[in-house]
N, C-alpha and C positions, 0 to 999 in steps of 0.2 A: 503495500498498498504505499501510497506517498506521503511523505512526513512533511508536514506544512513549514516552510525555509523562513528563518528567524533573519538574514543578512539583512534586514532592510536597512532603508538611511532614518534614525533620529528622525523622532517629531518636533516639531517645534512645539512652544507651550501655548502660544495662541489656537494653532491645529488641535493639539490636545485637549482645549478646552473645548472648543467646535465638535470633537469628537464624540466627547462624554456627552453635551448637555442638546446639540440640535443638530448633530447626524442621525439620522434614523437609518441607517447601514450599518451599525455599529450597535450587536447584540447585546455587550455591556454598559452601554451607555444610561441615561438618565432622561433620554429621551419622550417616550412613552409615557412615565412617570411625569416627566413637565408638564404636557400634553394635557393630561387626565387632569394634574390638579390646577393649571390653567384655565380650563375649561370650567372646572365646578366651581373655581373660585368669580367667573364671570357669570355663570347662574346665580350665585350668594349675594353678587351685587347688584341684581334683579329685584331678587328676593328683599334684601335690606332697601334699595329704592321703592318695592311695595310697601313695606312696612312702615316707611318713612313719612308716604303720604298721608297718615291717618295723623290731625296736626295733635292729638295728646300724646302718641306716644313720641314724636319728633320733640315735642317740647320735652317728656320727662326722660327719653335714653338721648337724647344729643350728644352727650359725652360719647357713650358706647358708639353711637353712627356715626362721630367724627371719627373716632379714632379705629374704628373700621376701615373706615375710608384711605384714612392717613395710611395701615396696613396695605390696603388693596394697591393705591398708587404707588406705595414704595417696591410691591411687587413687580407690577408692569413696567415702572420707569428702572429699574434693574433690570428686567428681561431687553427694555428696549435698548440703551446702553451696551449690553451684552450684542444684542443683535447686530448694532452698528461697528463695534468694538470684533463680532466675528466674519462680519459681511466679505472680506476677501478670502475665506475659506470657503463661504459660502457657493455651489455651483450656480445659482440662478444668478448673482450678481458678480463673482468673482470673474469671469471674462470682459468685463467694463473698463471702460479706465477707469474712471471713481467708483470702485462697488461700494463704496462708504455712501455717496451722494445714490448712486443707485437704489439701494436699499432704502435712500431716507425719502427719494421721490416716489417709491413703486406705491402701489396702491396700499399693498400691507404694513407697510411702512409709515403711512398717512394717517393710516388707521391706530396703528399701535401708537403712533403719538396723540390723533385728537384724544385715546383712551386716558390719557393723562392730562390735559392738557387745559381742559375745565379750571382742576383743582388748583393746578399755579397760577392761571387766571384769578383766581380766587383769593389767593394771598395777596396780590401785589395791587388787584382794582377791587372797591365796592361795588359786587356785583349782585344782584339780591339773590339769596341761595336758593330759593326755589327754582332761576334759571340756570344753576349749577346742578343742582339736581334733575331737572330736564335732562342737562346736558352730558350726565352720567350714563344715560341709556346709551349713549355712543359706545360704550363698553361693549356692550355686545357684538356689535361689529368685530373683535376680535375673534369673534368665533368663525369669522371669514376665515381666516389663517386657517384652522384646524383644518373643516369643513375641505378647501380648496383644497389641499395635500391629501386628506382621505379619499376627497371624490377621484381627484384623479390618479391613485392609488389602484382603487377601486375599480375605475371604470380598463385599468390597463388589465388586473387579474381577472375580469368578466366579460373581456371580449370576444364575441360570438357567442355568448351564449344567452339565451332565452330570457323574458321579462321575470318568466316564475320564479327560474335558476336566482338571478339576481336580487328579487326580493328575497329569498329564502337565505342569502348569504348575510342580507343585510341585517336580517332580526335572528340567523339561527347561528352558531359556531362553526366555523369553515375556513376550509384555506383559501378561501375566495371572500369573506368578509371582509379582510386586512384591518386598518385602523377606521373604518368607517362604522364597520360593528362594534368595535367600542365606544366609538362616539354614541352611538344608537343608545348600548348601554348603560352608558352615564347619565344620558336625558331621561330615560326613561325611570332610571332606579331614582334621579332627584325627583322627578314628579312624582312617582311614589312615596316619596320622605314628606314632600313639601303635601300631597293630599291627604295624608294621613295626618298628619301635626296640625292641618287645617279643624280636620274632623276633632281632634282633639281639644283644641282651643274653643273651636265654636260650641262646644258642651258648656262654657264659664258664658253664665249671663253677660256679666261688666265686659268681658274682650268680642261677644256675641254683637253685642248694641253696637261697639265704635266700628266695627270690622265688616257689619253686615254685607253691605257691597263686593267688597274684597274676600269673602267667603264666595260670594254667589258665583263672584267672577272663577275665583280657582275651581268651583266643584263646576260651572259647563267646560272651562279650558283640561280640567282632568277627563272629564269624560268623552272628548272630542282626540283627548290626546292615547285614551287606553282605546277606546272604538277604533280608531284608525289600525293602532298596533294589530288587536284582535282579529281585524276583518283583512288583514291582510299575512297574519300568518296562518289563516284558516286558508287563504288564497295561496299561497306557499308549502302546506306542508305535505302536499304528494310530492315532494323533494325529497321529505324526510324518507322515503321508502316508496322509491320508482317502481318497482316490483308490483305494488298494488294500484288497483283503478283510485284512477283520482278524489271518486265522489268517496267512496270506501276510506282511501288514506283521511279525506277530511274529517270523516264523521270518526273517526277514529281519533283524530287529535281535538274534535269539540265534546269528546263521551270522555276524553284523560282529563286526569287532577290537574294538570296544567291547564287546560283548555275550560274546563269548568272554572278555574280559579280568575281567568281572565271574562270569561261572561258575569259571574257575579260582582267583578269591580265595577261593569257598566249597569248593568241590570238596575240596582237600585232607583238610578239618575231617570230610567227610561220607566219604570214604574210610577214613579211623582209627577214626571210630565204627562203622564197618559192618563193616572187614575187619583194625582193629587187633590182634584176638588171636590172629590166625590167619598174617597176615604181617607181615613188618619192612616199616613205614613211615615210619620215621624221618624218609625222604630227602623228605618229602612236605611235612615243616615250611619247609624251605628255599625250597619250589615256593610258600608263601606269599608269597614274596616278591614274588611278581607284583603283589601289591595294590599295588604303590609306582608301577606303571605305570598306576592307573589316577587317578592325578592327572595326568595327559595331559588331562583329560575336563575338566578347572577350569582350563586353560590354552589358549589361541590359539595358543601357542608350537610346540606338535605340530603342530597342523593344517597352519601354515605350513610348518613343516620338510617334511612328508608333500606337500604341494603343490612345494615347492621339489625335493626328490627325484624326482616325477613330471615334472617339467618338464623336468630336468636327467638323465632317465633314459640316454639314448642315449649321452652325453659321460662321466655315469660308467662304465656296460659299455664303452664305448673305453679309458678309463681301467685298467680293474678288468683288463680284458683285456690291456693293456699288462707291469700288473704280474704277473698271473699267468704271464705267457710268462715274462719275466725270473727270476720264481722257480724254474721247472721248469727254463731253461736253465740257468741257474747251480747249480741242486742237483744237474745232472747232470755238470755241470763237477766238482763239489767233490766228490761219490761219484770220478767216472774217478780224480782226481787225490790223494784222501787215502785210498782205499777199501784200498791197501797198510801206508801210514803207520799209521792208524790204524781199523784194521777195530770195532774196539768201537764207535767215534764215528761213524764213515761207515761204517756197516755195510749200508745200501741208502739208493736215492732217497728214499724217505718220509722218513727220517731226517736226509737230506740238506735237504730241505725244511724242516725246522725253525731248521737252522742259516742257509738264505739270506734266510728271512724275517727272522729277528732281526736279520739283517745289514741287509736293505736295509731296516728301519724303524730301522736305528740304534739298535738297542735295548744288542747286544750283552752279553748277561748271560754269557758266558766259560767257560759250560760246555762248550760244542765251539768249539774252534778252529784253524784249520789249521795244520799246523808244516812243508808243504811249499813249497818258492817257488811255484810254480804256482799253491796251493792261496792261498795269500796273496797274491799280486797279484789272484788273480778275488774276493777279498774285498776287498782296496783299493779295484777299480772297483767293485764292487757297494755299498760302502757312500758311495762319492762317488755313484753312480746315484741311489740311496735316497734323499739328500738332498734333489733334485728333483722325480723322479717319484711319493716319496708326500707332496708337496705340492701335486701337482697335481688330484685330489680333494677338499682339504681348500678351495683356491683358487675352484673349481666351487661348490662350498658355500656358500661365504662370499659370494660375489659372487651366486649366485642367491639367497641368502634375503636379502641386500639389496635387491634388485630387488622380489623379492614383497612386503616391508613398504614398499616405497616405492607400489611399484601397489595393495596393499589401503589405504594412507591416502587417495591420489585417488582410489579408487572411493568410500571412505566420505564424501568431500568431496562428491562430485559426487551421492550418495546424500542425504546431506543436504541440499545446496541443491535436490535434485529435491522432498523432503519439506518443505522450508521454504516454497516455494514454488508446492504444491500447494491452499495454502487463505491467507484471510487472515492474515498475519504481525503480530496484535496483541499486547499484552504476556502472554495466555496462553500464545499460539503460540508466542512467543523462549521463555519460561519451559521451557514442552515440549523444544523445539528443543535447547534448552541441555542438558537433563538427559541427553535422548538422546544428544548428543554426547559429554559426559562418561561416557558408558558406552562411548565409542569410547576414550577415554583420549585425545583430541584435549586441547590447551594452550589455556590462554584466549587466547594469541597466533593460534591458527588459530581459536576460535570466534569470532572478535571480528571477523575476515577474511572469513568463509564468513557470517555475518550480514550485514555492510557489500557480500556479493554481492547476497545476499537481495532486500536493501533497494534496491538499485539496479535489481536487474530486468533487468540489460545482456548478461551473460554468457548464453552459451546453456550449458543442460546437456547433457553427453553421457551413452550410455549407462554404467552403470561397465560396467569389464573387469572379469574372473574369471570363471571357471567357477561358472555358476547364482548370482554375488554379488548381483548384482539380481533374479533372484528369490525370493532366500532373504527379502532386506528387503519386495519385495511379499506375499510372503504374511503377513508379518506387520504392513503398515502398509496399510489401504483408500485413503488419501489417496495415497500414493504410490504406487502401484500403477494408482491413477484418472491421476496425471501422467505414468508411462511409456505408458499406453494413447495418450494424447492425443499424448505425442510421438509414437509408430509410426505413428498416424493421419495425424499431417502429416505426419512424414518419406514415407510412401507417398502420399501429396496430392501433395506435389513432383514425388515420382518419376514419378507418372501425368502431371504437365503438364510436361514435360521429355522425354518419349520418345514413340515411336511406338506409341499405347497399340493399333492396329489388330493390328499385328503380335506383340505381345506377346499379347495375347488367342488369337492363330492359334495360337501357340506352344504357349499354357498347354491351350490345347484337343488337343495332342497328347498319346497314351497315355503314360503314366508320367511323364508332364512336372511335373502339377501335382494335387490333391486338389479335390472337389466344395466346399470350402470354399473353398480359394483361389482358386479361377474365378471363384467367385461374389463375395467380395470383390473381384478385381479387375473384375470387371462392375459395380458396386456404386459404384466410385471410379470408372469409365469416366464413368458415367452424371451424375455429381456433378461430373464438369470443367468448370469454366468454359470455355463455346465462344465461339470468337471469329469 
C-alpha cells in the first residue's frame, strides 16, 4: 500500500490558521464547528431581537441584551478581521491583485461588515436605539455565506440525480447531503427548541399577556416549518428503501414512530384551526410538547437506547413483573390492615396501590401513611425492598447501554478498516477516511490506531456486529460493499475446501433446504474448488 509522503514544504503561520479555521478540505480543522457556531449565533441574535421588541423586557433586561450584543459583535468582528487577514490564502480571492480588497468588496465581505457596522455606528453617533435594533436584522444575511457554500457543494454532489433523491439528501443523512444537510438539521433543531420554549413560557400568565402576538407568530411559523418538513419527508421516504413501491414506502414512514412524531407536531395546530370555534381545544397546546421528541432524530443516543431496550426486554419484563407483583401484594395488605383505621385514605385497593408505589420507590410524599402497627411494619419492609428492587431495571439498562456503545464502536472500527482496505490507501483516501471516522466521533488516538492497522494490512477484518449494521454502511459505500462481498466469497470458498461438498450438495437438493440461488452458488463454488 502507498504510504503518505511527509517531505512537504513547511506551512507558514497564516496558511496554518487558514487550514484550521476556514479550509473545508482539512478534516482535522475547526471549519465545520465554526460554521455551526456562527449559524446558531445568528439565529440567537434574531431570537433576542424578537424578545427585545417587547418594551417591558427591553427595559427590564436592557443590560443582558446589551452584553449579548457586545458578545455577538465581538465574535463577528474577530471573524471579519480574520477573513481579511486570511484572504490571500483563500482560493476565491487569492488570485486577485489585492486579495484582501477582493474579499472586502465582495458580496459576502459587505454582508460581514454590515453585520457589525450598526453597533459601531451607534457608539459614535446619537442614533435611536430602535433603528439600531432594526439594522441588526442585517445579521441574518451572514447565513448567505454558509448557504452559498452548502448549496454549491450540494449541487456538485447531486449532479444528475432526481428531485426526490435531492430532497432525500437534504433531510436524511447520506453521502449526498454535505453541509446543506447539516445546516437544515441545525435550523430544525433551533425551531424545535424555540417552539418548545414558547409553549413553556406561554403557560405563564404574566408572560403570555406581554407576548401574545409573539407566541401566535411563533406558533404559525413553527407549524409552517414542521409541515413543510413533514411533507418533504413523506415525498422523499421511498429513497430510504428503493426496492419497495413508493406508496408502500410512504405508508411505512407515515406509520413509523418518527413519522407519527412529525404528524403530532403539526396536528394540534390543524385541529385548533379547524375546530377551535366549536370545541375547547386548549389542551392541545400542551400536546405540542411532543415536538421535543423530534430531537431524538438528530441523536444516535435514542437509537442506542431503543436497541438496548429491545435486547434486554426479557430481563426487564421479568424485573417489572416482580415489581408489579410486589406492589399489588403490598397494596392488598395495606388495604386489609388500614381500611378500618383510615377509611378515607385506604378506601380500596387501587388507592392502596398509590401508597405502595410511592413507598416502594422511596419517594414518600406523606399524604398517605399507615397508622396501625401492622401497616407500619409492611411499610418498613416495602421501603427496604424497594431500595434494591427498583435498582434492578436501572442496572440492566446501564449495563446494556455500556455494552451496546462498546459494540457500536467496535463495529464502526471494523467497518472503517474494511473501507480503508477496499482501495489503495493513498493521501486522498487517507483524508477521506479521516473525515468518515470523525463523523463517527472517534478520537484522534483511535483514528491513528485504525490507520496503523490499515497500513499494516495484517489484522483480519471481521464482519461488523449489530442488526443491519454492515448493510447500512454497504448501502452508502460501494467500496465497502465490494470488500464485504469479497470477504463472504472467500469464506464460502474456505468452507467448501474443508467440507464434504458432495454431502452438502445432496442436502441442499432436499425440498425446503435451500433456494435455487443458494444451490447454484454452491455448485459454482464446488466447480471452482481446487482438485487434488
